[in-house]
N, C-alpha and C positions, 0 to 999 in steps of 0.2 A: 504494498499499499504506499502510495508516495505521499510526502508530508502533504503537498498541496491539498491532497485528499481527504487530510485530518484537520486542516484548519477550519474548514466550515463547522466541522462537528464541534470544536472549542470554541468556536465564536458563539455557536447555540448556546453551549451552556454558559457561556459570561460574553454576550455581546463588548465588542471593544467600543462602542459608542458610550455604553455607560459608564467608563471608566471616568474619573475625576482628571481636569486638565494636567495637574501636576504630575500624573502617573505615566510609568513605561509600561504598558502591556501589549500582548501580542509576540511574535516571532521576534526575539532579540539576536538569536544566533543559530544559522543552520540556511540550508540551501532546499527551495520549495520543490523541488525535481528529486531529492533525495528518497531514498527507498526506506520507509521505518520498518525496524524488524521487532520492537520492543517499546513500550513507554513505561519510563518510571516516574512516578507522580510522588512530589515532595514540598513539604514549606518552604524552603530555601536551598536553591541550586550551589551550595558551598562545593568545595574541592573533593572533600569526601562523599559529597552524594555523588559526584561525578564519577569517582572510583568506582562507587557502587553501580552506577550505570554501565560502566565498562564490564565490571565483574557480571552482572546479570544479562548482559549483551542486549542492553536498551541505548537505542541510537536517538531517540527522545526524552528529553527530562521536562516535564512539564511542573512547573512552580507554582506557588502563589506568590509570593514574594519576589517581584525582579531582583534578578542579582545586578543587573545593568538600570540602576536609577537615573543617575546624571551622565552625562558624557565624559567619555576616557580620551586625554589627548595623548598619552601614552600608555603602552601595554610592555610592562615589562617584569611581570611578576612580583612586583613590589609588596602587595598587599592581597588580602583573600579575595576579592573581586577580580583583579586581574589574572590570578592563577588559575581559579574556579574556569574564567572564560579562555584561557591557554589552553588550560588541558581539555574542556570540550572541544575546540576549533581542532586541534592537535589529533583529537581521537574521532573526529568527524559526528560529534554529538549534538544535536541542535538545541536549543533551549526556548520553551515557550512561557509567559508570564500572564497570570490571571488577576491577581489582586483586585483592585477597587472596580474591575468590570464585574465581579463576583460579588464583592461588597453591596454594590447598588442593585443587585436582583433580588427580586422578591422572593424566590427561592434559596438564595446566597448564603453569606455568611453569617448573616445577623438571624435569618430563617434556622439556619443550622442549630447556633447558638440558643436560641428560643426553643427549639427541640428538645435539645439537650437536657433543658430544664423542665420542659413540660409545658411550656408556656401555652395558653390558649387565646383564641381571641386576637390574634396577633395582625397588626399594621404597621407599616413603615414608619420610624420617627419621625424623619426628616426628607420629606418628599422631593423628588430632584425638582429643579425650577429650569424653565428658560429651556425645556426638552420636548414642548408642543407644540406642533404647527398644524395650520388650517389651511385646507384648499378649497376654494371658490371656482366652481368652475359652470358653463351653460352650454344646454343642448337641446335638440328636438324633443319631446315628449318620448317619440318613438326608440330613441338611442338611450333614454336614460337608466332602465331597467339593466341593459346589458352593462353600460358605463360604469354605474352604480355598484352593481355585483362584481366587477371587474378589481375596482378598487378596493372594495372590503377584502377579496381573496389577495391582494397585495400588502394588505396589512392596514388598511385605513379605517376608521369607525370604531377604534375599539376605546372604552371608557370604562375603567375600574372592572366590574363584574359582566359587563356587556359588552358585546361586540355587534357588526353592522349598524352600527350608530350613524346616520345622515340627519339634515334638513333640507327639504324638498319644496321649492315655491315656485309659482308659474309668474311669467311675465312678459312681456313684448320687447323680443330682440330685434334691432337694425343694422343692416350692414349694406355698403354700397363697394363692388368689386371694382377694380381698375383693369386695363388691359394684359396684364401677368396673372389675373386672378381665375381660378377654376372652380367657382362656389357650387357645393352639392344641390344646393336649391338657387332657383333663378339663374339667371343669365351675368356675362359680364355688364358694367354699367349699368344693373338694374338697381334701385333700390328697392330691397327688401324689408317688410314687417313680418315677422314671424313669432308665432307663440314659442317659447322656450321654458324650459324647467332648469332653475339655478339649482345645484347641488352642491352642500356643504358638508364636507368631513374633516376631522381631525385626526393626525398621525404623529406617529414619533420622529422625530428630525433626522436620524439616521436612515429612515426609509424614503426620503425626498425624490431621489434618482429612481427609484423603483416607481414610486408613485406618479411620476413624471411619465416616467417610460409605458406605465401601463395606461395612464389618462391619454396621450396623444395616439397609442395603438389601437384604443377601442372608442374613439372619439369620432364621427364623420365627418365632420367638417376640415375643410383644407387648413385653414388658421384657427387653433384651439383657443378661445379666450378663456384666461384662467387667472386665479390670485393667490398668491399663498403669504399666510400671515404667521408672525410668531406671536405665541399667546404667552401671557403672563401666569396662566392655570399652572399649578402643580401637578406633577405625576403622582397619583397615590399608589402605584405599584412599582416606583422605580425610587429609591433613595437610600441614604444611610440610616443603620440604626433599624431598631425594630421596638413593640412596646407591647404587651401582653398579660395575661393574668395567671397566677398560681391556681390551681385547682382548689385549695383551700389556703386561708393567711396562717402565716408562720410567724412568730416574734422574731427579732432581730438576731437574736443568737442563733438560733435554729437555723433562720434562714442562709446567715453565712456559712454555717456547718453544712449544709445542704448543698450549696453553690460549691464549697471546697471539694467535698467528695465527687461532685458530678461533672466539674470542670476540672479534676485533679490537679489543683492548685496548691505549689510549693507555699504559698501562704498569701493571704489577703491584706492591702491595707484598706482602711475604712475611715469615713467621718464619724465623727459623735453619733451614737445611738439618738435616735427621737423617740423612742418610748413609745412607738407606734408599731402597729402589725403589718407585715409585709404582705399586699396581695395583688398590687398593679407594679409591674417589673419592666423597666427599659434595659436594653442591652445595646452595647456598638463593639464590635469586634476590632481590636488593634487600639490606635490611640486615638481616645473618643472624647477628650478635655473640652474640647469644643461644643458637647453636645449634653451638657450639664443642663441649660437653660432650656433646652428644648424638652429635656426629660421632665424639669419641673413644670414648665408650661402643659404638658399632656398628662399632669396629673400623678406622677409615677410615686410609689413607696420608696422604692430601690433603683439606683443607676449603676450597672456593670459595665465596667470598660477597664481601659488601661493604660498607662504611662503618664499617670495625674500627679502635678509638682505639687510640694508644700501648699503655697496659698490657693491653691485650685479647690483641694478640699474646703476651705471655707465657704465655696459658692455651692455648698448644699444648704447652708442659712437655716440649718436646724427642719428645714421643710422634707427632707429625703435622705434614706442612706444612700450615701455614695462610696461605690468600693472599685478599687483598682485589683483586678485578679490575676493580671499579667498579660501582656500583650500575645506571647505564644498559647498561652492557656485559653484566652478568650476565642484563638483562630484554630483550637488543636484539631477538632474533628472536620476542619475543610478539605485535606486532603482524602479523607476516606469517601467523603461524598464526592470528589471528583474523580477516584477510582471506580466507585460504582456506578458512575455516568457513563463514564467511558467502555467500561465492562459490558455495559447495556447496548451501547452503540457500536461498539467494534470487537468482533468476535473472532478475526482471523491471527491476532497473535497475543502475546502477554502484553497485560496492563499489570504494573507492578506497583504497590505501595513501598515507598522507602522506609527502611529500618532504622534509618539514621535520624538521632535527636539532633536538631539544629537550634534548638534555643539556647541562646548565648547567657540567657540569665539561669545561674544557679541558686542554691538554697541553702544556708548555712545550718 
């Protein structure tokens, strides 16, 4: 199986446009025409993981964190990043990173985190903004059903738990062709007044080229009139963090013990107890100090994340239990999810879960 055949499967798992602007996701090392013989899935593509891939005859490493995050001006092996990249290139091993493309997915990192805790009635904590666009176009009534259905098939018209959503209205369209025109209705130089249907549908911005291709190939007019708008609406199914509810409330001490066991934490740093029971829980895998305000606004009793600094614990304001469970720990089940997904999609060679522990934080 060629690498270019695997890339769409990985992008279906975690669409690259979902990633944050600062991130570096997708194919980091490798030739798309390379024949892949095995895939090793890991948290971090460190040098010891590349060694593991070599020993297990896997020439594609799918990692959660991108080993290449910022630009390299030299590759001399002077640090852990350069050594891993050099070894991968020398041994013809490709590297693909997923990171925030999966963080922002509704079934991604934070859903995995929530499921590990048994949270119910989950929803995105910080919905993604500036990601929804709107297409407005006009056609004759006889073409409207075919055109609308084709747009739906291309991914337009999905809103929350609903699909095939559109708004349709009728009006009078006018046009006058010149000597180079070839109108579907009427003749050159003829002023036309015609009943038309106005179709309005929303779509995710990464689908724009596909939506436009579908519009042009299914519209009957020689010149297609259309408008595209960027909307300020938040996308309720894409975004960072998640909030849900425990099946039964717990006191704070029992809750932290529960989290420590479920997420296999070496230790938990937390804010002062509020002396309230914990029922509504917000989570954000990885570095989530920026989301404390969102957790408070969502009415969370507790917020679990990592990489909190000293003064950031004050932001709990005595209103919620703020807990740093560890960066690796908050994402620890992500690679298992990726393995399960790939095993379902690819059955003709091995998908291997890395046995290397790449957590750089140790507990004494």
